[in-house]
Each structure stands twice: as C-alpha cells, then as structure tokens.
C-alpha angles and dihedrals in degrees: 000000000000120000125201132198112246105158142008140199116271146106116289135166087263091058143277119305117197129203088254091055090050087056091047092053089052092048094049097052112110117163089199089062101037123350119209115224130213110244137174119243094346093297111180096201139034130056128336114238093210138316138265105251103179134009124201139171118234107184107298092343129093114217132188139188122216135217138189092026111166115239090235093058092044089054091048091054092045089051089058097249092125107027099153135058136203130187136222117214136191109224091212119357112198093323095309094108124228113006135180110250102176144338111227124198113217128219115182092344116107115234120231092217106070129193101042118138115258113255122241126170109222129186126240096024112174115242117253119204119207120201112194128177118237094242121067111257089223090069089077128047120231091246092054092051092048091050090052090048091051093049092049090049090049090052092048091050091048091051092049091050090049092056092049098046099033096233124194126275089256088071089056091053091050091051092050089051091054092046089052091049089053092050092051090051093052089047088053090054091053092050090052090051090052090049090054091054091053092051090049091053090049090052090050090052090051091050091049091049093050090049090052090051090051092052092046090052091051092049092047089053091052090049088053090051090050094242091118134026122228093249090065095055099096093044095052091044091054092050092049092050092048093048092047090057090072121065123194118200100208135115095265127078121270126270090251091063091045090053092047089053091050091052093049090051093056118111118250119281095011113176115223092193090076097053098088099029108124096202093059100037098089096040094049100047095096092040091053091051091052092048091054094045089117097042122100116262094246092056092047090050091051090050093048095047093046091048094049094046091049090052093044096049097030092236132133121276089245092055091046090054092049092048092052091052099047 
C-alpha cells in the first residue's frame, strides 16, 4: 500500500494546525462514515477520480493511500500534469472534529501548502503494514514509558529469582503489591488523557462561540449600513456558520470571505424573501442586474447561480447558496 503526502502541520490563513491535530484528522477518517474523493482543482461537481482508502499521520505530515484510481488519471499524474495536491477539511464534522473532505490534484493552480513530495503512481509497490496502538503515543513521555518498562523488568526478574530460590509467600505478596501499583499508575495516565480530550472539546466550543460573535458583529454592521434588514439576520448567520465549517487549502480566499464580499455588495434594503419566488424571477432579472451594477463579477455570478438554483429546485436562497458551496 503506497502512501502520499497531502498536508502538513503549520500556520495558514485558515488557522494553525498542530502535529497533534494532524494525528486527530488521521484517527477520525472512516470511509464507511464519509469517504473522501479525489478531485481536480477543488471541483465541487463532476466525477471522482478515485477515493481515499486510508489516512495516517507521519510526524507532522498527513499521508493517504488511494483506491479505484482510473488508469488514465494515473498516467496523467505520472506524466506530470498534476504534480501538486491540496486538501479540503471539515473543521468539525458532526461532532467528530477535524475531518478530511477531499484530496484535490492541482494542474496550473499553486498550492497553499508548500514542500510536499510530488505524487507519482508506480506499479508493483510493496505493501507496507502499519501497526498502531489505540492510545496516542503523545499521551506518555518517553521517560514515563522507560520507567514503566524498568519496573516491569524488575518484577519479572524478581519473580524468576523467587522460582529458583523458593522464597517465602511474603515475597509473592510484595510482588502483587508492586503489580497493583503499576496498574494504578497506568490507570492514572488514561484518566489524564481523558481529561485532555475534555479540555480540547471545551476549547473548540470557545472558538465556535467567538466565531459566531464575529459573524453577528459583521451582520449587525451590514444592518446599520442598510445592506441587510433585521429579519435576515438569522438566515445570514446560519449561512456563514455552514460555509465556515468547510476549509479549502488553495491559493484563493475561503468561501466565507467570498460570501461576506457578496453581502457587502448588495444594495440597501434588499429583500431576501423575493430571491426564490418563481413569479417574480423573470420580471426582476433586468432590475437585479441594475442593482448589482457596482458589485464585483464574482458576487453577481454567485447571486445569479443561487437564484436560478432556488427557482429550479424550489428551495430557499440560503439552501441554494449552501448547495453551490458544497
């Protein structure tokens, strides 16, 4: 099984990712729960060019193995048409924490994560088997592990000596007490590890709360400017939170920034209730174009696509925006 580097710990515009978080992403991956596809240039639609089979952490690097990769795509990668890769991550997928959403091969696009080894699919790769303990190695220091090993070795030596010299039963009792003490020490380590997980969950909740406050302040500012009306506050807040849950590691800005720019470009006192109304869609097309005359092209395109999708599938404007950014 061949593994390829797709991500590494570091500080990016989307946030800081530590070595421990890399290990957590690898631990969380379960293709039976949510399988990550191979895409090209972060495409959100079209075919998958294979699937992520296994994810593992190697120091500060995130590595994956692939399956069901078409021969034509393998040849294109081996020919150097797609040398670099980028990942898409969920910040917190259904309470599981950070999770791998997709691995995207890049053509002419420049990856944000630099220094990863170029990918090449080679034939006749030897299988590599990885054996990992359930608990994370970082929960115990090297010195603590060595101390435990020394104590166990000491107990084994004492037991062997007892069998040879036929020591008294008091010696057996002493050995059992030491074994019990070792068991208690190991249990203490596990309790500390559980406590660390609870603290990490609390920190995640704090970060989520701060992000919500930031979005609310942005929306309140837009209401003061007249770009939004108060009745739209909960809808826009919900969209921002959903979009913020997906992080793209490419050269361009995140979808959250794109959506904020779109909101800021809206004309004063716009009414969202009219976005997905079929009866007004045709009559308002020219009027909408005039309203967005000063908006940037990307924002207008997002608006048009979302509005058309809402009318076509008879869904709300919010659901159409979320669907376009999946």
